[in-house]
C-alpha positions in Angstrom: 7.0 7.4 -229.9 10.7 8.1 -228.4 11.9 9.6 -225.2 13.9 11.8 -224.9 16.9 13.1 -222.5 17.8 16.8 -222.0 20.9 17.8 -220.5 20.6 21.7 -220.0 23.2 24.4 -218.1 21.7 27.0 -217.2 23.0 30.0 -217.4 23.9 32.5 -215.3 21.9 34.1 -213.1 18.7 32.3 -214.4 15.4 32.4 -211.9 13.5 29.9 -210.5 10.4 32.4 -212.0 12.5 32.5 -214.8 12.0 28.1 -215.3 8.5 28.4 -214.4 7.6 30.6 -217.4 9.6 28.9 -219.7 7.6 26.2 -218.5 4.7 27.6 -219.0 5.4 29.1 -222.4 6.3 26.1 -223.6 3.5 23.3 -222.0 0.5 23.6 -224.3 2.2 23.6 -227.1 4.0 20.5 -226.2 1.2 18.6 -224.4 -1.0 19.6 -227.4 1.3 17.2 -229.6 1.6 14.7 -227.2 4.4 15.2 -224.6 4.7 13.9 -221.1 7.3 13.5 -218.8 9.6 16.1 -216.7 12.4 18.7 -215.8 14.1 18.1 -213.2 16.8 20.9 -212.2 19.9 19.5 -210.1 21.9 22.1 -209.9 22.7 23.9 -212.5 21.3 21.6 -214.9 17.7 20.8 -215.8 16.8 18.0 -217.1 14.4 17.7 -219.7 12.6 13.6 -220.0 9.9 13.6 -222.3 7.7 11.0 -224.8 6.2 11.2 -227.5 6.1 12.1 -231.6 9.9 12.9 -232.5 9.2 16.0 -234.2 7.5 17.1 -231.2 10.9 16.7 -229.2 12.2 18.1 -231.8 10.7 21.1 -231.1 11.8 20.5 -227.1 14.9 20.4 -228.5 15.2 23.9 -230.8 13.2 25.7 -227.7 15.5 24.8 -225.5 18.2 25.3 -227.8 16.6 29.4 -228.3 16.2 29.9 -225.2 18.3 32.5 -223.1 17.5 30.7 -219.4 19.9 27.7 -221.4 24.3 27.9 -221.4 24.2 24.4 -223.4 21.6 22.2 -224.7 22.6 18.6 -225.4 20.6 16.3 -226.4 21.6 13.4 -224.2 19.2 10.6 -225.4 16.6 10.3 -228.3 15.8 7.0 -228.5 13.0 5.4 -229.7 10.3 3.1 -227.3 6.8 0.8 -227.5 5.3 2.9 -223.8 5.3 5.8 -222.5 7.6 5.5 -218.5 6.0 8.7 -217.3 2.5 8.6 -219.2 0.8 10.0 -216.1 3.2 13.7 -215.9 2.3 16.6 -217.8 5.9 17.6 -217.9 5.7 17.8 -214.1 8.7 20.6 -213.0 10.6 19.2 -209.5 14.3 19.4 -208.0 15.7 15.8 -207.3 15.1 16.1 -203.5 11.7 16.1 -204.1 11.3 12.7 -205.9 10.4 10.1 -204.0 12.3 6.4 -204.2 10.1 5.4 -207.1 9.7 7.7 -208.8 13.8 8.7 -208.8 14.2 4.4 -209.5 12.2 4.6 -212.5 14.2 7.5 -214.5 17.0 6.0 -213.9 15.4 2.4 -214.9 13.9 4.2 -218.3 16.7 6.7 -218.8 20.6 6.8 -216.7 20.0 10.1 -214.8 20.6 9.2 -211.5 19.3 11.7 -208.4 20.6 10.8 -204.5 18.3 12.4 -202.4 19.2 15.2 -200.5 18.2 16.0 -197.2 15.6 18.8 -197.3 15.8 21.4 -195.2 14.7 22.2 -191.5 
């Protein structure tokens, strides 16, 4: 089992609904292949934090690289892990301000990605 960290930059003009469609299209194959984790949108970046079999994570990377939604895709890390840290997250999608302090801490501990909790707009 491996943990994959992908950092992508959205192509200009990409809309939130398009990201949702991308996730809905790709989620079944990743889930069926045994991947868990999340995608976090922060500004024009989308961070993929996925765990599962290496072949499935390589598929996720290929899907992101072939998508017109992303102007760039960078593998920030692919490391073997002995157990999952995000096993209860079935390919969720969120913005950092919606994450609890606990999950932001877990993400930082296991991946090195740090997100500040921004104030929610009224």
